[in-house]
N, C-alpha and C positions, 0 to 999 in steps of 0.2 A: 786951745786945749787948756783945761784947768788941771793943775797938778793935784793929785789926791791929798798930799800933805797940806796944801793951802786950805782945802775944805775942812779937814779934821783939825786944823789949828784954830778954826773959828769957833768961838764959844757957843754961838747960836746953833751951829750945826751939831755940835756935841750934845747940846741940850735937847734938841729935836730928836736926835737918835735915841737918847735915853728915854724920852717920853714915848716914842713909837715902840721901843722894846718893851717898856712896862705895859703899855696898852695891849700889845700882842700877847704877853704872858698872862695878863688878866683875862683875855679872851680865850685862853686855852691853847694857844699856838706854842708848839715846842719843836718845830722843825720847818724846813722849807722844801718844797713850796707848800704854802698853806693858803687856803681860801675860806673866808667866812662869808656866808650868804644867808641872810634872814635868820641869823643866830646859829646856823649849822656850820660845823667846822669840817672842811675837807682837807686832809693832811696827806702829803706825800704825792710823788709824781703819779703813783698808781691810782690815786683818787681823783685825778683830773677828769677822767671820763665820767666818774660818778657826779662830779660837780656839773659837767656839761649836760648830763641827763637831768639833773635837778633844775638847771637853768632853763631847759626846754620844757619841762613838765614838773613843777614843784609838787604836784599832787601824787606823783609816782611814789614818793617816800612816805606818803600817808597810808599806804597799803598795810593792813594789820600784820601780814606775814613779815614785812620788813621792819615794822615797829618792834617786833620781838627781839631784834638785834640789840636794842637798847638794854635788854636784860642780861646780856652776856657780860660777865665781870671783866673789868679792865685788867690788862696784863702789866701796865706800867702807868704810874701816876707821877706827874711832875712835882718835885719837891718845891715848896714855897721858899723863895729866897728874896732878899732885897738887894737892889742894885745900889752900890755905895754912892753916896753924894759926892760931887766934886766941887 
C-alpha cells in the first residue's frame, strides 16, 4: 500500500495534478463527475445517463429540438482564476 502523503510529497505528482486541473478547467469542467466526449461536456451524476445515450447514439443530440437547449441562458458561469505556481 502506498501512503497518500508519499504521493503528494512527490513534486512530479503535484505538477501533474496541477496540469490536469488546469486542463479540466479550460475544458469547462467545474464539478465531478464530469465526462467530455467529442467536445460535449456531461456534468453531474444525473448527466451520466445522457452521456450513455450519447455514447450509444451520438446523432441523437443532433435533433433540432434538442439543439434549441443550447439557446437557454446559463444560470452559472465559472469565474476565471489562475492556479498559483509552486
